[in-house]
C-alpha positions as CSV (number, residue, x, y, z in Angstrom):
1,M,23.1,15.7,19.9
2,R,22.0,12.0,19.8
3,K,24.0,10.0,17.7
4,I,22.2,6.5,16.9
5,D,23.6,3.4,15.4
6,V,20.5,2.2,13.5
7,L,17.7,4.4,12.9
8,V,14.6,2.8,11.5
9,I,11.8,5.0,10.3
10,G,8.7,3.6,9.8
11,G,6.8,1.0,11.9
12,G,5.2,-1.1,9.8
13,A,6.4,-4.5,8.5
14,S,9.8,-3.7,7.2
15,G,10.6,-1.5,9.6
16,L,9.0,-4.2,12.6
17,Q,11.5,-6.9,10.5
18,A,14.5,-4.2,10.3
19,A,15.1,-3.7,13.7
20,I,14.4,-6.9,15.2
21,T,16.9,-8.8,12.4
22,T,19.5,-5.5,12.8
23,K,19.5,-6.0,17.1
24,S,19.5,-9.7,16.3
25,T,22.6,-9.7,13.9
26,Y,24.5,-6.6,15.7
27,P,23.2,-6.9,19.7
28,E,26.1,-4.6,20.7
29,K,24.0,-1.9,18.6
30,E,21.9,0.8,19.6
31,V,18.7,0.4,17.3
32,V,15.6,3.0,17.5
33,L,12.8,2.7,15.7
34,V,10.7,5.8,14.9
35,R,6.7,5.7,13.6
36,Q,4.5,8.3,13.7
37,E,1.5,5.6,15.2
38,N,1.0,5.4,18.7
39,K,-0.2,1.9,17.5
40,A,0.8,0.1,14.1
41,L,-2.0,-1.8,12.1
42,I,-0.9,-5.1,10.5
43,P,-1.4,-3.9,7.0
44,C,-2.9,-7.0,5.7
45,G,-5.2,-7.4,8.4
46,I,-7.0,-4.3,7.7
47,P,-9.7,-5.1,5.6
48,Y,-11.0,-7.2,8.4
49,I,-11.1,-4.6,11.3
50,F,-14.8,-4.2,8.9
51,G,-16.3,-7.0,10.1
52,S,-14.5,-10.4,11.6
53,L,-12.3,-8.6,13.5
54,E,-14.9,-6.0,14.6
55,N,-12.6,-3.0,15.8
56,S,-9.1,-1.8,14.9
57,D,-7.7,-2.8,18.4
58,K,-7.6,-6.9,17.6
59,D,-5.2,-5.8,14.3
60,I,-2.5,-4.3,16.8
61,I,1.5,-5.1,15.7
62,P,2.5,-5.6,19.1
63,D,5.4,-3.7,20.8
64,T,7.2,-6.7,22.5
65,P,9.1,-8.1,19.8
66,L,11.3,-5.0,19.8
67,T,11.1,-4.0,23.0
68,S,12.4,-7.6,24.7
69,L,15.3,-7.1,22.2
70,G,16.0,-3.5,23.3
71,V,14.8,-1.6,20.2
72,E,13.8,1.6,21.8
73,I,10.4,3.0,19.8
74,I,9.8,6.9,19.3
75,I,6.6,8.2,18.4
76,D,7.6,10.9,16.0
77,K,7.3,12.1,12.8
78,M,10.5,13.2,10.2
79,T,10.2,16.1,8.6
80,A,12.9,16.4,6.4
81,M,16.4,13.8,6.0
82,H,20.1,15.5,5.8
83,P,22.3,12.9,4.4
84,D,25.2,15.1,4.1
85,E,24.9,15.2,7.8
86,H,23.9,12.0,8.8
87,A,20.5,13.3,10.2
88,C,17.1,12.7,10.2
89,S,14.4,16.0,11.3
90,F,11.3,15.3,13.3
91,A,8.4,17.1,14.4
92,S,8.5,17.6,17.9
93,G,12.0,19.6,17.1
94,V,14.6,16.7,17.5
95,K,17.3,16.3,15.3
96,F,18.8,12.5,15.4
97,Y,22.3,11.8,14.0
98,Y,22.6,8.1,12.8
99,E,25.8,5.8,11.9
100,K,23.1,3.6,9.7
101,L,19.4,4.5,8.3
102,V,16.9,2.3,7.6
103,M,14.2,4.2,5.0
104,A,11.0,1.9,5.9
105,T,8.4,4.6,5.1
106,G,5.5,2.8,3.6
107,S,3.2,3.8,0.8
108,V,-0.2,6.1,0.9
109,P,-3.8,5.2,-0.7
110,T,-4.1,6.8,-4.2
111,K,-6.9,9.2,-4.9
112,P,-6.9,10.0,-8.3
113,G,-7.0,13.6,-8.9
114,W,-8.9,13.7,-12.5
115,L,-11.6,11.9,-9.8
116,K,-14.4,14.7,-9.3
117,G,-16.5,14.7,-6.0
118,G,-13.4,12.9,-4.6
119,E,-13.7,15.8,-1.8
120,L,-16.7,15.0,-0.8
121,E,-17.6,14.1,2.7
122,N,-17.6,10.0,3.2
123,V,-15.3,9.5,0.5
124,Y,-12.5,7.4,2.1
125,T,-9.3,5.6,1.1
126,I,-7.7,3.0,3.2
127,P,-4.8,3.7,4.3
128,K,-2.9,1.9,7.4
129,N,-3.7,4.7,10.0
130,K,-5.7,3.5,12.9
131,V,-7.2,6.8,14.2
132,Y,-8.4,7.6,10.4
133,L,-9.8,3.9,10.1
134,D,-11.7,4.0,13.7
135,R,-13.3,7.4,12.3
136,M,-14.5,5.9,9.4
137,I,-16.0,2.8,11.0
138,E,-18.2,5.1,13.1
139,T,-19.2,7.3,11.0
140,I,-20.3,4.7,7.9
141,K,-22.3,2.4,11.0
142,P,-25.7,4.3,10.5
143,M,-25.1,4.1,6.6
144,K,-27.0,1.4,4.1
145,N,-25.6,1.5,0.5
146,I,-21.2,1.5,0.4
147,I,-19.7,1.5,-2.5
148,V,-16.1,0.3,-3.1
149,V,-14.1,1.0,-6.0
150,G,-11.2,-1.2,-7.6
151,A,-11.9,-5.1,-7.3
152,G,-7.7,-5.7,-6.3
153,F,-7.3,-8.2,-3.4
154,I,-8.0,-4.6,-0.6
155,G,-11.4,-3.8,-2.7
156,V,-12.7,-7.4,-2.6
157,E,-11.8,-8.7,1.1
158,V,-13.3,-5.0,2.5
159,S,-16.1,-5.4,0.1
160,D,-16.5,-8.9,1.6
161,E,-16.1,-7.9,5.3
162,L,-18.6,-4.9,5.0
163,N,-21.3,-7.2,3.2
164,K,-20.7,-9.5,6.3
165,K,-21.9,-6.8,8.4
166,G,-25.8,-6.3,7.1
167,Y,-24.5,-3.4,4.3
168,H,-25.6,-3.6,0.8
169,V,-22.0,-3.4,-0.6
170,T,-21.4,-2.9,-4.7
171,L,-18.0,-3.5,-6.0
172,V,-17.1,-1.6,-9.4
173,E,-14.1,-3.0,-11.4
174,L,-13.1,-1.5,-14.7
175,E,-11.5,-4.3,-15.6
176,P,-13.4,-8.1,-16.7
177,T,-12.7,-9.6,-13.7
178,I,-11.9,-8.9,-10.4
179,L,-8.2,-9.6,-9.3
180,N,-7.3,-8.9,-12.9
181,R,-3.6,-8.6,-12.5
182,A,-2.7,-11.4,-10.0
183,F,-4.7,-14.1,-11.6
184,D,-5.8,-15.8,-15.2
185,P,-9.3,-14.9,-15.9
186,E,-10.7,-18.4,-15.1
187,F,-9.3,-18.2,-11.5
188,G,-10.8,-14.4,-11.2
189,K,-14.5,-15.5,-12.1
190,I,-14.3,-18.1,-9.6
191,A,-13.8,-15.5,-7.2
192,E,-16.3,-13.6,-8.9
193,E,-18.9,-16.5,-8.0
194,H,-18.3,-16.4,-4.6
195,L,-18.2,-13.1,-3.9
196,I,-21.4,-12.7,-5.4
197,E,-23.2,-15.6,-3.8
198,R,-22.2,-14.0,-0.1
199,G,-24.5,-11.3,-2.0
200,V,-22.0,-8.7,-3.0
201,N,-23.4,-7.1,-5.9
202,L,-20.6,-7.2,-8.7
203,I,-20.0,-4.6,-11.8
204,T,-17.1,-5.5,-13.8
205,G,-16.0,-4.2,-17.0
206,K,-17.0,-0.3,-16.0
207,G,-15.3,2.4,-14.2
208,I,-15.9,5.4,-12.1
209,K,-16.3,8.5,-13.8
210,E,-17.2,11.0,-10.8
211,I,-18.9,11.5,-7.3
212,N,-21.7,13.2,-7.0
213,G,-23.3,14.8,-3.9
214,K,-23.3,18.7,-3.0
215,D,-21.6,18.1,0.7
216,K,-22.0,14.5,0.9
217,V,-21.8,11.8,-1.4
218,E,-25.1,10.7,-3.1
219,S,-24.2,8.8,-5.9
220,I,-21.1,7.8,-8.2
221,T,-21.7,7.4,-12.4
222,L,-20.1,4.9,-13.9
223,T,-17.9,5.2,-17.5
224,S,-21.4,3.9,-18.9
225,G,-23.0,6.6,-17.9
226,E,-25.4,4.5,-14.9
227,K,-25.9,6.4,-11.6
228,L,-25.7,4.0,-8.3
229,D,-26.9,5.8,-4.9
230,A,-24.3,5.7,-2.6
231,D,-23.9,6.7,1.3
232,A,-20.5,6.5,1.3
233,V,-17.5,5.3,-1.3
234,I,-14.4,3.9,-0.7
235,L,-11.6,4.5,-3.1
236,S,-8.9,0.9,-3.1
237,M,-7.4,2.3,-6.6
238,G,-3.9,1.2,-5.4
239,Y,-1.0,2.9,-3.5
240,A,1.9,5.1,-4.0
241,P,5.2,5.1,-2.0
242,N,5.5,7.2,0.6
243,T,9.3,9.1,-0.8
244,K,8.1,12.6,-0.8
245,I,11.0,13.6,2.2
246,A,13.2,11.4,0.7
247,Q,12.9,13.4,-2.7
248,E,13.4,16.5,-0.9
249,A,16.4,15.5,0.6
250,G,18.2,14.5,-3.4
251,I,17.4,10.9,-2.6
252,E,16.9,9.5,-6.5
253,L,13.7,7.9,-7.5
254,N,12.7,5.9,-10.4
255,E,10.3,6.3,-13.0
256,L,7.7,4.7,-10.6
257,G,8.4,6.6,-7.5
258,F,10.5,4.7,-5.8
259,I,13.6,4.7,-3.8
260,K,16.4,3.3,-6.0
261,T,18.5,0.3,-4.6
262,C,20.7,-2.1,-5.3
263,E,20.5,-6.0,-4.4
264,Y,21.6,-5.0,-0.7
265,M,18.8,-2.9,0.1
266,R,21.2,0.0,-0.3
267,I,20.2,3.0,-1.8
268,L,21.6,4.5,-5.7
269,P,23.9,5.9,-6.2
270,C,25.3,3.3,-3.8
271,S,25.0,4.8,-0.3
272,T,27.0,2.6,2.4
273,D,25.0,4.3,5.4
274,I,21.3,4.3,3.8
275,V,19.0,1.5,2.9
276,A,15.3,1.7,1.7
277,I,12.9,-1.2,1.8
278,G,9.6,-2.0,1.6
279,D,6.4,-0.2,0.0
280,C,8.9,3.1,-0.7
281,A,11.7,1.1,-2.4
282,E,12.6,0.0,-5.7
283,K,11.0,-3.3,-6.9
284,R,12.3,-5.6,-9.9
285,D,10.1,-8.7,-10.9
286,F,12.2,-11.9,-10.4
287,I,10.9,-13.2,-13.4
288,T,10.5,-10.4,-15.9
289,R,13.5,-8.3,-14.7
290,K,11.2,-4.9,-15.4
291,L,10.3,-2.2,-12.5
292,D,7.5,-3.6,-10.3
293,A,5.4,-1.3,-8.6
294,T,4.3,-5.1,-6.5
295,M,3.5,-3.7,-2.3
296,L,3.8,-6.6,0.0
297,A,4.4,-7.2,3.4
298,S,5.9,-10.9,2.9
299,T,8.3,-9.2,0.4
300,A,8.7,-6.0,2.6
301,C,9.8,-8.3,5.5
302,A,12.2,-10.4,2.8
303,E,13.8,-6.9,2.1
304,A,14.1,-6.3,5.6
305,R,16.4,-9.2,6.9
306,V,18.4,-8.6,3.5
307,A,19.0,-4.9,4.4
308,A,19.6,-5.6,8.0
309,M,21.7,-8.9,7.5
310,N,23.8,-6.4,5.0
311,L,23.8,-3.0,7.0
312,Y,27.6,-3.4,7.8
313,T,29.5,-6.0,5.8
314,L,28.0,-7.2,2.5
315,S,27.6,-10.9,1.8
316,P,27.3,-12.6,-1.7
317,C,24.7,-14.9,0.0
318,K,22.6,-12.6,1.2
319,P,21.1,-10.4,-2.0
320,F,17.8,-9.4,-2.7
321,T,17.0,-11.1,-6.3
322,G,13.9,-10.1,-7.4
323,T,9.9,-9.4,-6.4
324,I,7.9,-12.5,-6.3
325,A,4.5,-11.5,-6.2
326,I,3.1,-14.1,-4.0
327,Y,-0.6,-12.9,-3.1
328,S,-3.4,-15.2,-1.2
329,T,-6.8,-14.4,-0.4
330,A,-9.7,-15.9,0.6
331,I,-13.7,-15.7,0.2
332,G,-16.0,-17.3,2.7
333,K,-14.4,-20.9,2.7
334,H,-12.4,-20.7,-0.7
335,A,-9.2,-19.2,-0.8
336,F,-7.0,-18.5,-4.0
337,G,-3.6,-18.0,-4.4
338,T,-0.7,-17.1,-6.9
339,A,2.9,-16.7,-7.0
340,G,5.1,-15.3,-10.0
341,I,3.5,-14.2,-13.4
342,T,0.5,-15.6,-14.7
343,E,0.1,-17.0,-18.2
344,T,-1.7,-13.7,-19.7
345,R,1.2,-11.5,-18.1
346,A,3.6,-14.3,-19.6
347,K,2.2,-13.7,-22.8
348,S,2.0,-10.2,-23.1
349,E,6.2,-9.9,-21.8
350,N,6.4,-12.5,-25.0
351,F,8.2,-15.5,-23.1
352,D,7.5,-18.9,-24.5
353,I,5.5,-20.7,-22.4
354,I,3.0,-23.4,-21.8
355,S,1.0,-23.9,-18.9
356,G,-1.0,-26.9,-17.0
357,S,-3.6,-27.3,-14.1
358,F,-4.9,-29.9,-12.3
359,T,-8.1,-30.7,-10.3
360,G,-8.1,-33.1,-7.6
361,M,-8.6,-32.7,-3.2
362,D,-7.1,-30.9,-0.6
363,T,-7.9,-34.5,1.4
364,H,-7.7,-38.1,0.9
365,P,-10.4,-39.6,0.9
366,G,-11.9,-36.3,-0.6
367,N,-15.4,-37.2,0.9
368,L,-14.1,-36.2,4.9
369,A,-16.2,-33.1,6.2
370,H,-13.8,-30.2,5.6
371,S,-12.7,-31.6,2.0
372,H,-12.0,-28.8,-0.8
373,Q,-11.2,-29.2,-4.0
374,Q,-8.1,-28.2,-5.0
375,T,-6.8,-26.4,-8.4
376,V,-3.5,-25.8,-9.4
377,K,-2.4,-24.0,-12.5
378,L,1.3,-23.9,-13.4
379,I,2.9,-21.7,-16.4
380,V,6.6,-22.7,-17.1
381,A,9.1,-21.5,-20.0
382,T,8.7,-24.1,-22.8
383,D,12.4,-24.1,-23.9
384,C,13.9,-25.5,-20.0
385,G,10.8,-25.8,-18.0
386,M,11.4,-23.6,-15.2
387,I,8.7,-23.1,-13.5
388,L,7.7,-19.2,-13.9
389,G,4.0,-18.7,-12.3
390,G,1.4,-20.7,-10.7
391,E,-2.2,-20.1,-8.9
392,V,-4.3,-22.3,-6.6
393,Y,-7.7,-22.4,-5.8
394,G,-8.8,-24.3,-2.9
395,G,-9.5,-24.4,1.2
396,F,-7.4,-22.7,3.6
397,S,-4.4,-24.7,2.4
398,T,-3.9,-23.1,-0.6
399,G,-1.6,-20.3,1.5
400,E,0.8,-22.6,1.9
401,L,1.1,-24.4,-0.8
402,T,1.0,-21.3,-2.7
403,N,4.2,-20.3,-1.2
404,A,5.5,-23.3,-1.8
405,I,4.8,-22.3,-5.4
406,G,6.6,-19.2,-4.7
407,F,9.6,-21.4,-3.2
408,L,9.9,-23.3,-6.6
409,I,9.9,-20.2,-8.6
410,Q,12.9,-18.5,-6.7
411,N,14.9,-21.4,-6.7
412,R,14.2,-21.8,-10.5
413,V,13.2,-25.1,-10.2
414,T,11.7,-27.0,-13.3
415,V,8.8,-29.4,-13.7
416,K,11.1,-32.2,-14.3
417,V,12.6,-31.9,-11.0
418,L,9.3,-30.9,-9.4
419,L,8.0,-34.6,-10.8
420,T,10.7,-36.5,-8.5
421,M,9.9,-33.9,-5.2
422,Q,9.2,-35.9,-2.4
423,I,6.3,-34.8,-0.5
424,G,4.6,-35.7,2.9
425,T,0.8,-36.7,2.9
426,Q,-1.9,-37.0,5.5
427,P,-5.6,-38.1,4.9
428,L,-6.7,-34.8,7.1
429,L,-4.3,-32.2,5.6
430,T,-3.4,-32.8,1.9
431,G,-4.2,-34.6,-1.2
432,S,-3.4,-38.2,-2.0
433,P,0.6,-38.8,-2.8
434,A,-1.0,-40.7,-5.8
435,G,-3.0,-37.6,-7.2
436,Y,-1.6,-34.4,-5.5
437,P,-2.6,-31.1,-7.5
438,L,0.9,-29.7,-7.6
439,I,2.8,-32.7,-8.7
440,K,-0.2,-33.5,-11.2
441,A,-0.2,-30.3,-13.1
442,A,3.7,-30.8,-13.8
443,E,2.7,-33.8,-15.1
444,V,0.1,-32.3,-17.7
445,I,2.8,-29.8,-18.7
446,V,5.9,-32.7,-19.6
447,K,3.2,-34.8,-21.6
448,K,2.6,-31.8,-23.5
449,M,6.7,-31.1,-23.9
450,R,6.9,-34.4,-24.9
451,K,4.5,-33.6,-27.8
């Protein structure tokens, strides 16, 4: 019988971060991480293995950050949990006992049960599975027509990468615009324009009805009745939390299928010895306080740090205060970022809001060789001016500017405070100090508030 101080199940972003933070915080504790994959993929980099990275070997999470701290890595698959025994069983036949258990089992891609033809050969999803994806890349090499269904971040990025490799790519999205849940329509339209310019055939406002073929994919039928020829279909229609084993062990799930947790990531009803983090763990939106299904590696790592730092003793200074959906992506040289809630979402939730936008340049002067237009939109509460959300379109500085907006949201900063924020500017790196788009967007809103 082997008893482990801290047993981490899952080798993705949250499991990696939990193991590192736990070992750094409690160096005297034995930390063991168990994962199914011999090599774990960087999840956000998966779309790029289809083009920019050339193959999955360039998208591997290194083991060194773990092993250099003394974390033991075991390749195995958990088959059962025994919370009453403080133990887990594995496919190899071993049974590990633990003092503390970290559930970081992640998520799996969904394939709708209603979709006829989903079982045909050459119908794919995008799992975080190197063997599956390597086989998929090899199989589609001689193909020409590929249809991607679902224009969220994964669908858009995979479509763009396949297009770069010379495939004829059609991206199908049921909603009126791509990236519909993350961006307001005006930003989604800009993203669409760039995607179309690069050669992707885009169909919006129509969904997939069925996949046609005898043994292999031959075509798909849209909800409009139109048929499109296809050699392969990639379903990018969302992910579900990987919580089946937890449920079988009697651990409570919420209505969305995530493991119920408290603000310290301990499972509910409150357990002092089991935490859940990452895609398998319950989320509440920072702004609306409603249950949320956001799945982000950045959020997973934040949860992992909170869980690890509170693993043995709780600190009221270190709770997880809610999920702020902070996303960014790039289409060619054009980047898009979003943090918090969109104007569309805010209105649907009945928030009384004011929005404002400003367009400038991300360098000064704006005629430098690498300059890019930069647009910032802010959404704030009318009564107090607290920033609820923001969206950015620009060059490659967009990602970090979006992170800054996320920081403002998390710290409940108001637009009036933002107006007095001191910034550092440099001609090659930022917009002008007199025309910094983030602060200028705040000015637009403050003027509206005075009316």
